[in-house]
Structures are given as C-alpha cells and as structure tokens.
N, C-alpha and C positions, 0 to 999 in steps of 0.2 A: 827713557826705556822704551824697548820695543815690546809688543805683546807677546811675542814668543818666549822672550827672556822673563817676562813676568810670570807666565804660565810655568816655565820651568823652576823658577825660584819660589813660587807660592802654590803649593799643591791644593789648598782650599779654593784658590780662584779657579783652577780647572773644574772642580766639583760645582761651583756656583755657576759656571757657564755651561757645563756638560748637562746637569740635571734637568733645567727648563727645556733645553733642547731635545732631550730624549722624550720628554712628556709631550711636547708639540708634535714630534714625529709619530709618536703612538697614536695621538688623536687624529692626526692627518690621515694616517694609515686606516684606522677604523672608519672615518667618514667617507674616505674614497673608495673603500671596498665594501661598504654596507649595501645591501639590496634595497632599493626603494620600491615600495608597492605603489605602483602608478595609480591604482584604482582608489587607494586612500587619498593620495594626494590630489587627484582630479575631483574626488568627491567633496573635498574641502573648498574647492574653488566655486565662486558664485558668478552668475551672469545678471546683470541689471536689465530690467525690462520697464519700459514706459509705453503701456498699452492704452491708448486713447481712442482706439477704434470703436466707432459708434455702431458698426454693422451696416448691412445693406438689406433692403427689403427683397423678399423672393416670393414668387407667387403662391408658394405652398404654405405659407405661414409667417411666423415670427421672423424677425430680421436675423440674418446670419452674420456671426463675428468671425471672420476668417483668421483673425490675429490669435484669438483664443484657440482655435483648432491648431494652428501652427505651433503655438507654445506647448499645447498638450503633446503634439508629435515630437518636438524637440526634447521635451522632459523625458519621454520614453526612450529616446535614442542616445542622449547625452548623459554621462555621469555627473554632470554639473548641477549645482543648486540654482534656483532662480529667485531673485529678489526683485519686488516690484517697487517702482518709485512714482510718485505722483505727476512728475514733470521732468522735462530734460535737464533743467538747472540742478536738480537734486541728484540726478543720476550722474551728471557730470562731476559733481563734487565726489560722489562715492568712487567714480573711476580714478579720479586724481589722488585720492587717499589710499587706493589700492584695495578697497572693500570688494570691488568686482573687477573681473578681468575684461569685460566689454559690456556695452549696453546696447540692447535692441530697441529701436524706436519705431513704433507704429502709429502713424497720423490717424486723425479723426476719420478721414475719408478711404482709409486703407481697403476695406471690404468693397465699398462701392466702386473704387477704381479697378480693383482686381477683378470684379465680377463683369464690369463693363468691357473687359478685354484690353484695358491699358496696362502697361507695365506697373507691378506693384511698387509702392513708393516707401517701403520699410528701409530703415538705415541702421548700420552698426557703427558704433563709436568704439575705437581702439585707442591705446596709449602704449608707448614704448618704454615707460619708466618702471615697468614692473619686473619680475624676475624672468629669466628666459622661458621657462614653462608656461608661466601666466601670459606672456606675450605671444607665444606660439598658439596657445589655446584661443586667445582672442582673435588672432589672424585667421584661424581656421573656421570661426564662426560664420562669416559671410556665405561661404560655400555651402555649409550645413543648413543655414537659414534658407538659402535659395532652393535647395533641394525640398525642404519641408514646405515651403511656400508654393512650390510648383505643384506637389502633390495635393495640397489643400485646395488650391485654385482650380486645378484640373477637375478634382472631385466635385467642388461646388458648382463649377460651370455645367459639369454633366448633370447634376441634380436639378439645377435650374432649366436646362434644356428638356429634361424628362418631364418636369412639372408643366413647362409651357405646352409640350406636346400632348400631355394628358388632359389639359384643361379644355372644357368644351368650347367649340367655335361658335361665336354669335352668328345667327343667320344673316344674310345681307339684306 
C-alpha cells in the first residue's frame, strides 16, 4: 500500500502525522522569530586568563604588572566575564570543554619585554568547536587585546620616561 492510500483509508493516521508536525512548526516559528538579547548572551560568556606576569621594575617604585592593567581595561570594555586559571594546561581543558570562549596567556616576562620596547608576547588561544557566536567572540579577542595592550604599554612607557627624566642626575 502506498502512503497516500493509507492516509485516505485511515483518518487517525492523518492526525497522528499531522499533530506532531504542527507542534514542531510552531516551536520552530517561535525560536526563529524570538528576539535574542545580545547583552545577556555575551554576559554569560567567559574568557579564560593565565596571568603569570611577574611585572617589571620601574624607577618610581614597585614593579608594574602590565597584564593586570590590560585585563582591567578589557573588563571595562568587554561584556564578558573573566575566569583565571593557574596554568595553560588547565585553561586548554576549559577551552576544549566549552567553559570559556578563548584564553589569554600572559608569560612571566610580559611586562619586562613590553617596557623594554620589544613586541609584547601575550597569546590568545581559540577553538572552532563552540557555537557560532562563541567562536566569533573568541576570534575578535586578539584585536581587542592588542588595542588594550597598546594603550597600557604606551602609558607605562610614558610614565617610565617621565620618572627617568625627573630623577636627579648624578654629577660626573
């Protein structure tokens, strides 16, 4: 027997096939037309951070940790939460599990290298196995991190130069 013949001969079969189809259609319609609050979605996302920066000495006093300053700036700019990890291995596990959308890695010599004038050596780890939104947010982080690091490093270099200029010069 063909399906069309079965549907004509047995009206209960029509209802059994039609009712679930209507329910699925209604739920799909609501899901596709619902307005998603992006701030709520972004606020639930987390960025992992491994901050091993030991800081760099400056003439004016205590060591400066540029990674801390960059993270504070990123926290003000981004609607994402930040989760600290003790090491890269733990952060990679969280990234693979989908607990974070990306991981920022600051090595121990980050501040010293940045203040010395060399390119900052922070890294961003991403993954493509997350949802489209999470992947896009993770991919946008390197640019935002670069902007924050540039601001922090330029400010710190300016402060260090001002401190050196204000320091008394030893007589010859």
